[in-house]
KOLMITI-179297 format. One record per residue: x, y, z of N, C-alpha, C in turn; residue in one letter. Coordinates in steps of 0.2 Angstrom, whole numbers, plus 5000, padded with zeros to 4 digits. Example, Ala and Ser with C-alpha at 12.3 -4.5 7.8 and 13.67 -1.06 7.14 Angstrom:
<nodes>
506649725039506249785039506649845039A;506449895035506849955036506450005039S;
</nodes>
This chain:
<nodes>
540756335224541256295231541056245236M;541356185235541056155240541256165247T;542056195245542256175253542556245253H;543056275257543356325258544156295262I;544456295260545156265264545556315268S;545856275275545856375276546356365276I;546856395272547356425266546856515264R;546356445263546056535258545456535261D;545356515270544856565269545456615276L;546056615274546356695277546656715274Q;546256705268546156765262545656775261K;545156785261544556785260544156855261I;543756885257543656965262542756925264S;542556955268541956975270541256965268G;541457015262540957015253540756955253E;541556905252541456855249541056775252A;541156805259540856755264539956755261I;539856815262538956835262538856825256G;539356805254539056795243538856715242A;539056675250539156615249538456595249L;538356535244537556495245537356465250P;537656455256537556425260537956395266G;537956365270538456335276539056315270P;539556305273540156265267540656265271T;540856175269541356165274541956205276P;542556205280543156205280543556155282V;544156155274544456095277545256095276K;545356055283546156065282546255985279S;546755995272546755935269545955905267G;546055835268545655805270544955815274E;545455825279544855855285544255885286R;543755885288543255965288543555975295T;543356035298543556075303543356125304V;542856145302542356185303541956215299G;541556255299540956255294540556325293L;540856365289540656445289539956475286L;539556505290538756495289538856575288I;538756595282538556655281537756715280P;537856745289537456805290536956825286F;536256825284536156875279535756915281K;535656995280535157015283534457015281S;534157015286533257015285533157095280A;532657055279532157105272531657155278D;531957235279531257245283530457255283P;530757255274530057235274529457185276D;529957135276529657045275529657055285R;530157095287530257065294529757105297L;529457175295528657225295528357185297A;528157135290527257125290527557045294A;527957015297527856955300527756985306V;528057065310527857085318527257105315L;526757105313526257125311525857095310K;525957025307525456965309525556945314R;526156935318526056915328526256935329A;525757015329525557085333524657055333T;524457035326523857035324523456955329V;524156915332523856845330524056855337L;523956895340524456875349523856935354A;523356965348522656995351522156955354K;522356895354521856815354522056795361D;522656795361523156745368523056745374R;523156715377522856735384523856675387D;524156775388524856755389524756685396A;524556675403524356655408524556575404R;523956545400523656495396524456485393A;524956525390525456485385525956475390D;525856515397526456515401526556445406D;525456415405525856355407525656305401A;525456305395525756255392526456265391A;527056315391527656325390528056275396L;527656285403527656275409527956165407A;527656135403527756055403528356055400A;528656105395529356105394529956105400F;529756115402530456145411530556195409G;531156245410531356295412531356345405D;530756365401530856395394530656465397V;530956515393531256615392530656625387D;530056635388529656655383530056735379P;529756755373530156805369529556845369V;529856885368529056945365529456995359D;528556955356529156975348528557035346W;528357075350527957125349528257165345S;527957215342528357275337528757325343V;528457325347528557385354529257345356A;529357285357529757245359530657255356A;530257245348530957215343531057295343V;530957335345530957395341531557425347K;531357395355531557425359532357355358A;532357315356533057285357533257285352L;533057305345533857355340533857405340T;533557445345533557495345533357575341G;532857545335532757575332531857615335K;532157675332531657725335530857685330P;530357715334529757675331529257735325G;529057725322528957775316528457855319K;528357855326527757925331528457975333S;529157915333529657955332529858015325R;530058085331530358145324530958135326K;531358125319532158135316532358195322A;532758215322533158285325533458295317K;533258355318533458405313534058415314P;
</nodes>
């Protein structure tokens, strides 16, 4: 599918949008009026591996030196990608918590 028309957009399901291969133009006649971008769910195992690697790499980093380096770019909001921070953000309990029966 090279594009979706406005009329088709009214009829397309969420499942069909998710199955799109990537960003798809939305057209009204010959004019492109938008871009439909399907969101894909992250693979939890792959995400866990990336978070584990980030934790290992972060052990030897100097947070103050990082902040000083970022200051050269102006007002930058540093992100904490630690496993604990991501779990707190997503609301998913850590492995150490036991599920309630």
